[in-house]
C-alpha positions in Angstrom: -25.2 2.5 0.7 -23.0 4.7 -1.6 -19.4 3.6 -2.1 -17.2 6.9 -1.8 -13.9 6.6 -3.6 -11.8 9.4 -2.1 -12.2 8.1 1.6 -11.6 4.7 0.7 -8.6 5.3 -1.3 -7.0 7.4 1.3 -7.6 4.7 3.7 -6.2 2.0 1.7 -3.2 4.3 1.0 -2.8 5.0 4.6 -3.1 1.6 5.7 -0.8 0.2 3.3 2.0 2.7 3.7 1.8 2.2 7.6 2.4 -1.4 6.7 5.3 -1.0 4.3 6.8 1.8 6.0 6.4 0.5 9.6 7.9 -2.8 8.4 10.9 -1.0 6.9 11.5 0.9 10.1 11.3 -2.0 12.2 13.4 -4.1 10.1 16.2 -1.2 10.3 15.8 -1.2 14.1 16.2 -4.8 14.6 18.5 -7.5 13.7 16.1 -10.2 12.4 12.3 -9.0 12.7 10.6 -8.2 9.3 13.7 -8.6 7.1 12.2 -11.5 4.9 9.3 -9.2 4.6 11.3 -6.2 3.5 13.4 -8.4 1.1 10.2 -9.5 -0.8 9.1 -5.7 -1.2 12.5 -4.4 -2.1 12.0 -6.5 -5.3 8.8 -4.6 -5.8 9.5 -0.9 -4.7 12.7 0.9 -6.3 14.9 2.0 -3.4 13.0 0.3 -0.8 15.4 -1.1 1.8 16.2 -1.6 5.8 17.2 2.1 6.3 15.1 5.2 7.8 15.3 6.5 4.1 14.2 3.3 2.4 11.2 3.0 5.1 10.2 6.7 4.2 10.1 5.7 0.5 8.1 2.8 1.6 5.5 4.9 3.0 5.4 6.9 -0.2 5.2 3.7 -2.4 2.6 2.3 0.1 0.2 5.2 -0.1 0.5 5.1 -4.0 -0.3 1.6 -4.1 -3.1 1.8 -1.6 -4.7 4.8 -3.6 -4.3 2.8 -6.9 -6.0 -0.2 -5.0 -8.9 2.0 -4.1 -9.3 3.3 -7.6 -9.2 -0.4 -9.1 -11.9 -1.0 -6.2 -14.2 1.5 -7.4 -13.5 0.6 -11.1 -14.8 -2.8 -10.3 -17.8 -1.8 -8.6 -18.7 0.3 -11.3 -18.3 -2.3 -14.1 -20.0 -4.8 -12.0 -23.0 -2.5 -11.3 -23.3 -1.7 -15.0 -23.2 -5.4 -15.9 -26.0 -6.1 -13.4 -28.3 -3.6 -14.8 -28.2 -5.1 -18.0 
């Protein structure tokens, strides 16, 4: 089976953006749920916080990170396949 970079990167981007952005929205709508999760990622993603605007930035950051993870996965598979041919 052949690895397809674009669909995998898009899926990872969508899933991670829903995770980061969704938790930001949940944290902004509740008094306690998800606050610790968001606090951890506030130290990683600039301007990500427990507001609707911060959650929208979380969707964007999450998508970028997910796509980056797809590219790293592709590169890892390419390098391991090249090493296996030796």
